[in-house]
N, C-alpha and C positions, 0 to 999 in steps of 0.2 A: 596455479590455483584457478578453479573454475569461476565463472561469473556468479553462480549460486553461492559458492564459498565466500567470494568477495562481498556479495550482497549481505549475507549473514553477518560477516565481520563488521561491515559498515553500520548496519542497524544496531548491533550490540554495542558498538563504540559510539553510536550517535554521530557519525561522521557524514555530514551532508555533502562535503566535497567529494568523498569517495563514491557516494551514490550518484552524483552528477556524472561521473565518468562511466557509470554502468547503464545509464538510460539513453535511448535514442531521442533525438530532438522531438519526434512526434509521438512519444509514448502516450498511451491511454491507460488510465487507472479506473477500473470499475469498482465502485464502493458499495458496501451493503446498505448504505443510508441514502443513496442518490441514484436515480434511474439512469441519467446520462453520465458518461464518463468524465473524469477530469482529464483534460487534454493538453499535451505539450509539456516539455521539460520544466519550464519555469513554474507552472501551476502544480505539477506533481511534486517537484522539490519543495515548494511552499507547503503543500499538504504534508509531506514527510516531516518538515520542521515542526508542524503542529502535532503530528502523531508522536514524534519522539519526545515531545514535552508532555504529552497527555498520558501516554502509557506508563504504568507503574510496574516494576519488576517484569518487564517484557523478556520472554525467552522463547527461542525455537526449540521444539521438543522432538522433531523428526522431519524426514524429507523423503520424497519419491521423485524419480526422474523418468522421463519418457518423451512422448510427443502428443500434441493435441491440436485441434483446429482452433484458430484464433477467431475472435469476434470481429477484429478489424478488417481482415480481408478473406477470411474463410480458408486460408491455407493452413496446412499442418506444419507446425514448427517444433523444434526442441523445446521442452517445457520442464518445469520443476514445481512440485508442490511442497511447501514448507508449512508444517504444523506449528502453531504457537499457542502460548498461554500468556495472559497479561491481566492486569486489573486496571479499571478506569473508575474513578470516584467510588472506590470500595466494591465495585461489581466485578466478579470474575468473568473473564471472557476466554472462550476457546475458539480458535479460528484456523483458517488456512490462507496462505498467500499462493496464488497460482501465477507463475511467471512464464511468459513466452519470450523466446529469444530470436533476434534477427540473424542473418547469415554471418555477422561479425561477432555474435555472442553477446550483444548488448540486449537489455530488456526492452521489448517493444510494446508489450501489453502485460498488465498486472491486474489480477482480480482478487479481491479480498472477500472472504465469507466468514461470518462470525455467528456464534450462538451463545446463549439463548436469546430469544427475542427481546427480553428486557435489557440485555447487554447491548443489543443493536441500538435501542433507543438511547441509552446512557452514552454510548460512544458517539452517536449522531449529535446529541446536544453538546458534548464536550468539543468535538471537532468543529462544529459550526461556530461556537464561541471563539475558538482559536483562529479560524479562518477570518472571521470578522475583525478580531483584534489585530491580526496581521495585515488587514486591508486587502485580502485576497478575494473576498466576496462582500457585497454590500449587506448591511443590516436589513432584516425584513422590514417592509413598510409597516408603519403603525406600531413598531415594537421598539 
């Protein structure tokens, strides 16, 4: 089974332990709601814990494989694009996950893109609330 297939199965079964085995220690996740990436396996796994609780009826609906240049080091690496559909707080979201793999086949970089813009806002609010609740990021000052 490929890393992409194992990743899809882990997400569908909401299995964080299986995701842990698929990520490099220095994984970077680029989010549609934050300019700087989430960095390192503990933070990315924490984020996935929030996402898996936040998404309603999450499903992958397609995939593409190939190679692409990474943001991390600018090298070309094997990659996969997974198309998904989900709902967050009643708002339908269409998106893609772009995965870049290291030489051992583990995920070293992950980029998420979603549409429409109103869904990005809804997703950002829900994820921030989850990250704060889990103690992964501090609450905004004055809020």
